[in-house]
C-alpha positions as CSV (number, residue, x, y, z in Angstrom):
1,M,170.2,137.7,173.4
2,R,167.3,136.8,171.3
3,V,168.3,138.3,168.2
4,Y,171.4,136.0,168.1
5,I,169.1,132.8,168.7
6,A,167.2,134.2,165.9
7,G,170.1,134.5,164.4
8,V,171.2,130.8,165.6
9,V,168.0,129.2,164.0
10,L,167.5,130.9,160.7
11,G,171.6,129.9,160.2
12,A,170.7,126.4,161.0
13,T,167.0,126.5,158.8
14,L,169.2,127.8,155.5
15,A,171.8,125.3,156.1
16,A,169.4,122.7,156.2
17,A,167.4,123.8,154.2
18,F,170.2,123.7,151.5
19,W,171.2,120.3,153.0
20,L,168.0,118.9,151.9
21,Y,167.4,120.6,148.3
22,T,171.0,119.4,147.3
23,Y,170.4,115.6,148.3
24,D,170.6,113.1,146.2
25,V,170.8,109.4,146.2
26,W,171.4,106.6,144.2
27,H,169.1,104.4,141.7
28,L,169.5,101.8,140.1
29,V,168.2,101.9,136.2
30,E,167.8,99.0,134.6
31,Y,166.5,98.7,130.7
32,I,164.6,95.7,130.3
33,G,162.0,95.1,126.9
34,R,158.9,94.2,126.6
35,D,159.8,90.9,126.0
36,G,161.3,91.1,129.6
37,R,164.8,90.7,128.3
38,Q,167.7,93.1,129.5
39,F,168.7,95.2,126.4
40,H,171.4,97.8,127.7
41,P,173.5,96.8,131.3
42,S,171.6,98.5,134.5
43,E,173.5,101.9,135.7
44,R,173.4,103.0,139.2
45,V,172.7,107.1,139.1
46,K,172.1,109.4,142.0
47,E,168.8,111.6,141.2
48,Q,167.0,114.0,143.7
49,P,164.0,112.3,145.7
50,W,160.6,114.0,145.1
51,R,160.5,114.8,148.4
52,S,163.9,117.2,148.4
53,V,161.9,120.3,147.4
54,P,158.6,120.1,149.6
55,A,161.1,119.3,153.0
56,T,163.1,122.4,151.6
57,V,160.2,124.9,151.1
58,A,158.7,122.9,154.4
59,V,162.0,123.7,156.1
60,A,162.6,126.7,155.4
61,L,159.2,129.0,156.1
62,I,159.1,126.6,159.9
63,G,162.6,128.5,160.4
64,G,161.9,131.8,159.3
65,G,158.8,131.6,161.1
66,A,160.3,130.4,163.9
67,S,162.9,132.8,163.7
68,V,161.1,136.1,163.6
69,W,159.5,134.4,166.4
70,L,162.6,134.7,169.0
71,L,162.7,138.4,167.4
72,P,161.6,140.7,170.6
73,E,159.6,143.0,168.6
74,R,158.6,140.5,165.4
75,R,155.5,142.9,164.9
76,R,157.2,146.3,164.7
77,I,159.0,144.3,162.9
78,L,156.1,141.7,160.3
79,R,154.7,145.4,160.4
80,R,157.5,147.4,158.7
81,F,157.6,144.5,155.9
82,A,154.9,144.1,154.9
83,A,154.5,147.9,154.3
84,H,156.5,147.3,151.5
85,F,154.2,145.4,149.6
86,A,150.6,147.1,150.7
87,T,150.5,150.7,151.9
88,P,146.9,151.2,154.6
89,R,144.1,152.6,153.2
90,Q,143.3,156.0,153.4
91,Q,140.3,157.4,155.3
């Protein structure tokens, strides 16, 4: 049962991270010269907010950690994953 819950948490995390990364907001861009006059018509553009990428990384890390924490044998899974990157010292 905990494995299914961990899968649901991971799926919801990935969906939230994708939504945060692709989220756009409207901004009004005005072209005003040094003399204070508008030299080009204003336009509305969609931009990605500055907080989008840091929020995506934070949500992905928190959700990934929560889903690993929910797994029944999380220590063994983490050891097996870490074994791919580092070999234990031989004495």
